N, C-alpha and C positions, 0 to 999 in steps of 0.2 A: 499349791501356789494360788493367789487370788487371780492373777492374770490368766492363767489357764483355765480356772473355773468360769470366769467371765468370758474368755474366748470361746470355751465349749457351748455356751448358751447361744451364741452366734452361728457356730458351726452346725449345732443341732437343728437350730431353725432354718438355717439357709440350705444345708446339704445333707442333713440327716446323718451327721459324723460327730463323733467326739474324739479327742486325743489324749492319750496318757503318756507323759514323758517320764523316762528314767535316765538319770544322769550317770555317765560312764566316767570313773575317775581319770584324770588326764595322764597319770602315770601308766604306762603300759596300755594305752587306750586301744590300739588295735587288737592286742592280745585279748583283752577283756571283751571287745566287741565280737571277735571270732568265736570266743569261748561260749557267749550266749547264742550266737548264731548256730553252732554246731549243735548246741544243746536243744535247738528247735523251740526256742522260747516264745514262739508266736510274734515274732517282730515283724512290723509292717514296713517301717522306714528307719534308716540309718542316717543320721545327720553327721556323715564322716565319709572322706574319701579313701577308700581302702587302697593301700598299697598293692601293686601287682594284682589288680582287680581280675584280669582275665584268669588268673590261676583259681579264682574262688567262683566263678559264675555257675559252673555246673553243680560243685559240691554244696554251695550255699543257696542254690535256687534263686539266684539274682534275676529280677524281672528284666525282659528284653522290652525296652520302651520305644523302639523304633517306629513301631506302627501305632502306638498309643499317643504319642506326642502331637502328630498333626491333628488327631481328633480332640483331645482334651487340653492341648497347650498350643494353639495354632500360631500365636503370635512369635513363637521361636522360629517358625518357618519363613519369616520375613526376608526378603532380598538383601538387606544390610545385615543380616546375622550369619557369621561363619561358622558352620557346624562341624568343620573338620576335626577339631580338636576333641570332640565329643565321642568320636567313634573308637570302638575297641573290637577288634576282628569284624570290621565292617558293620557293626551294630551299636546302638546306644543303650547304655546299661546305667547310666546315672541321669537324675533329674537335674536339669540346669536351672539357673534363673537369668532372666535377661536384665542387665544393668546398664544404665546410662552413666558413663564416666566422663568427667572434664578432661579435655586433651591436656590442658595444663591448669592446675589449680590456682586460684587466686591468692595473692600474698596478703598476709595480715600482719598488722603491728600490735603487740600487746605491750602495754606501758602501765607503770605505776600511776595511779590517778593524781596523787599529790605532785609527782614529778611533771605530769603532763599540764596539770593546772598552773604549776609555777612557771612553766615555759609559755603560759598564754594561750595553750590549746591550739598550736598551729595547724594548718592543713599539712598533711604529710602525704605526698605523691610520688616522690622521687628518692633515689638514694642519697642525693644531697640534702634533702629534707631530713633524712634519717640522720645523716652526719651532723646536721645542725642540732638536732635533739641530743644526740650522743655528746656533743661539745658542751652544751648547756648542762648535761647530767654530771659531767666530771668537774664542772666548775662550780655548781651550785649545791646547797645543802637543803636537806628537809628540816622539819620543825625540831627534830631530835639532834640536829647539829651534824648528821652524816651526809656525805656526798650521795646524791641520787645514783651515781655510778662510780664505784671504787672496788676493784679486785680485792683489795686488802681486807674489806669487811664483806666480801661475797656479795656485791650488788653488781651484777654483770648485764651487759648486753648480750644475749644468747642468740646466736644465728648461725645455722649451718650454711655451707657454701652453696648449696642448691637454691636456697631463698634468696641469697644475696645475687647470685648469677641471674635468677629469673627476673628480679626487679631491674637489675641493669640492662638486661637484654630488651625487656618490654618497654621500659621508659624511653629507650631509644627507637621505638616504632617498630621492632622485630617481633615476630611470633617464633618462639624456639621450637625446632622440630623434635629435639630431645636434649635437655640441658647437658647431659653428659657426654654428648658428641659434638657440641659447639657448632651445630648447623642451625640456620634459622631462615625465616622467610620475611622479605620485605618488599612491598610494591610488586608482588607477584614473582619475584626472584629469589632463588635459593642461594643463601650467603654463607661462606666460611667465616665464622665470627673471629677466627684468629687473623682474618685479612682487614679487621676492624681494630679500633683501640678500646672496644667494650670490655673485653676479659682483662686486659692490662689495667685499665682504669678501676676496675672492680678490685683487683689484687692490690692496688695502691690505696683504695678505700680501706681494705682491711689492714694493711700495714700502718696506716695512720692511727686507726683505732687501737690496733694491738700495742702500739708504743705508748698508749695512755692507759694501759693496764685495767681494762674493764671489759675485755671482749672475750667470749667463750665459743668455740666452735661446736659444742655439744647440741643435741636435740633438747628442746624445751620438755623438762619433765612435769606431765601433768599431775603426777603424784606428790613429788617432792619439789615444789616450785619456790617455797618460802626462802627467803634470803637470810638463812641462819649463819651468823658469822663464822662458827667452828664446823659448818658441814663441809664434807668433801664434794657435794655436789653443787653446781654453780646456782646461785640464788638468782631469782629473776627480779630485775628492775625494768628491763626493756627487752623485747624479743621480736624477731621476725619468724614467722612460721606459716604454714600453708593452711588454708581454709579446711582441707580434709583433716588435718591433724587436730584442730581445735573445735571440730563440731560433731565428731562421731565418737568420741571417747568421755567418759565421765570424768570430771575433774574432782580430786579430792577437795572436800571442804569448798564446795562452790560459792556458798554464802560469803565466806571470807575472801574467796578469789575475786568475787565481784565487787566487794567493799574496796579492795586494794587495787585492782586493775581494771582498765578499759581495753577493748579489743575493737579494732577498726580495719576495714579494707584500705588497702593503698594501691596506687598504681591503676592503669587502665585495663580493661577486660572485655572480651567477647565471648559469647556463650558457645564456644567450640567444644563439640561433645562428640561421643561415639558409643555404639551399643556393643557389648560384650556378653559372652555366655560364661557362666561360672557354674561348673558342676557342684551341686551341694548335697543332694540326697540319693542314697542307694536304696532301691526298693525291693523287697522281697516278693517272689511270684508265689504268694499263698492263697490265690484265688480271689484277690481283691485289689490288684495292681492298679487297675483303673481308678478305684475309689481313693487309693493313695494319691495318685497323680492330681485327681480333683481337688483333694484336701490341701496338699501342699501348695498347688497353684492358687487356691482360694486365700490361703493364709498370706501368701506373698502379693497377690494382686488385689485383695479388696481393701480399700483404704481404711474404712473404720476398724476392721480387724487388725490389719497391719500395723496401724498406729498404735493400737492397744498393746499388741505383741511387742512393739519396740519401746514404748515410753510408759506403759503401765495403764492403770485406770485413773481416769481424770477424778481429782478430788481424794484419791487415796494415794496415789503415787507421784502425782505432779498436779501443778495448778498453773493457769495462766496468769502472767504478770506482764502487762503492757505488750501483749501479743506474743510473749515468749514464754517457753516452758521453764518453770522452777521445779526442780526436784523436791518431792517430800521424802525425806530419808526415814527408814525405819531400821533401828538397831544398827545405825552407822552404815547402812547398805542403801543402795539405789537399784531399781530394777531397770533403769534406762540401758538399752542395748544388752539385756541379759541373754538374748539369743541372736547373736550377730548374723547367723547365716539367713534369717528370715528378714533382715532390715531391708526395707525398699526406698531408696533415696527419692523416688517420686513423691512419696508421702511425707518427706522431710518437714520437721517442726523445728523452728529455731529454739536452741537452748538459750537461757538468760546470759550465758557467757559468750555466745556468738556474736559476730559483728552486725551492726545495724544493716539491715537489707540482706541478710544470709538467707531467708527463705525465698525471696524472690531471685536470688542469685541461683539457687538450686533449680527453682521452677522454669528459668529461662532455658535451661538445657534441654527441657522436655517441650516446652511450648515455642521456643525461638532458636532452634539449634542452627548453628552456622558452620560452614566447611572452611577450612584454613585455605585450601585450594579447591577451586570450583571443579566438581566432577570426581573428587578423590575422597574416599572414606577416610576421615580423620584417623580411624584405627589402624589404617594401613601405612600412615605417613612414616613410621619408624621401621618399617619393614625391611630397609636397606641395611640395618644393622646386621640381622642374621645372614642376609644374601651376601654381605661383603665378606663374610667369613669363609666363603667357599673359594675364594680367590687369594692366593698368598700375599700378592702386592697390596690388594685393597684391605685384607685383614692386618697386615702390618701396619698400615696407615691408620687404621681404626685403633689399633693397640696403642700407638704412640699417643693418640688423643685420649684414650682411657688412662694412660699414665699421667698425663697432665691433669685430668680430673682428679685422680686419687691424690696427687701431690697438693692440689687446691683444697681437696676435702679435709686434708689435715693440715690447714693453713698455719695453724699455731706452730706446728713443728717446723715448717718452712721459714716462717717469719723469726722464729727464735734463733734460727741459724743465720739469719740475714741473707737468704737465698733470694737473688733478685729475679724478676719475672722473666728477663732474658734468659736466664740459665734453665727456667722451668720449661720453656717451649723450644729450647735450642735444638731439640732432637726430633722436632716434627717432621722436617723435610718438605719443603714447599713443593717440590715436583710431584712427589707421590700424593700429597694432599689435594693437589689440583686434579690428579687423575681420580681420586676418590670423589672429588665434588662432582665432576663430569659424570660419573657413574650414577651418583645419587639423582642428579638432574634428569637424566635419561630414564632411571627407574621409575621416579615419581610421574614423569611425563607419560610413561607406558601405562600408569594406573589410572589415568584419566579416562571416564567412561563416555 
């Protein structure tokens, strides 16, 4: 592969190392990997998390990285990094990557360009703005005489409940702690969203749109997005989605997608982020484990090399068009994100189907990170979810909330049966929910450093 050949030129020049990659079939992947390892095939690095790793450490001579990481990968030893999940029998046997993640991803609107232009390209910031576009779409036709939104001809507004809830919560000035638990922060106070009218209003928005026959609760399919009248998959005319979903996956036929659709950020946003560890590589102790750690870290941490491994070679696999990347497809294939384990968001380059400002959005997580609650690691704000499971009363309260979320998740089913919002939340139990809220407040207060 051209990308590996070019990457090896950099690796050899900088750290006197080259890599040779062998693909393992996805079917029976672990079985095939173990077969090669037991055959002693001089494997240095495995890009796979072996199940039941501790059973293979001795037999397969898996390298103990505990003492190597502070020397060759010191950034993972930082105070904001939680290493607890990395240990097996008190030692570290997998090489992790440090990722910076959005506490809550930003909401994006994807809309047919002709549709948006016909609506006079309005500013879209709130759910009411989205509703206004929806109303326009079901009432107006495109140049072919078809309604912009019409379920009978497979022209849908595609939105999962998660994205609708997030937009409704954020536009009211709240920062959700976890969408599916319905707790949020506003003005420094943790709020039970069921004590507000936000969730009810959200359900009524969905009910209104559902009654007009152009709403779909499914995920936006980046492969089969075209609104084909006879397709069983919902066709895209307008959609709510998250930035993460439309920025790190290759879209089928991106040129046609860009011709037909525009993507934009909507709603307010603050760069709340947190660092996490993701175990990605298992390294064999064949006498060069230190070299393997150095090479893997360099591929992940060097900007020039990582962008090449993520996007390909400029001029061969992509080109810049108005400061965004346009894929150059070869034999109907793209190299973008061909090795997802190595992708480093820190070096993100906006694809041509990403919303305007996408690159700066990602950059802010690294350059201008903010805390939702001063003194509390954003990555620990949802730790109450697992802690509540240890107490029967708290766990019961959480389960009731999860049941509501699952009902809302499949909102088409609820709406088709005419189930009112009051019935959906009738089993929450106000007293036990208040006990849960007080527990969460106390827990998060204890997290403050």
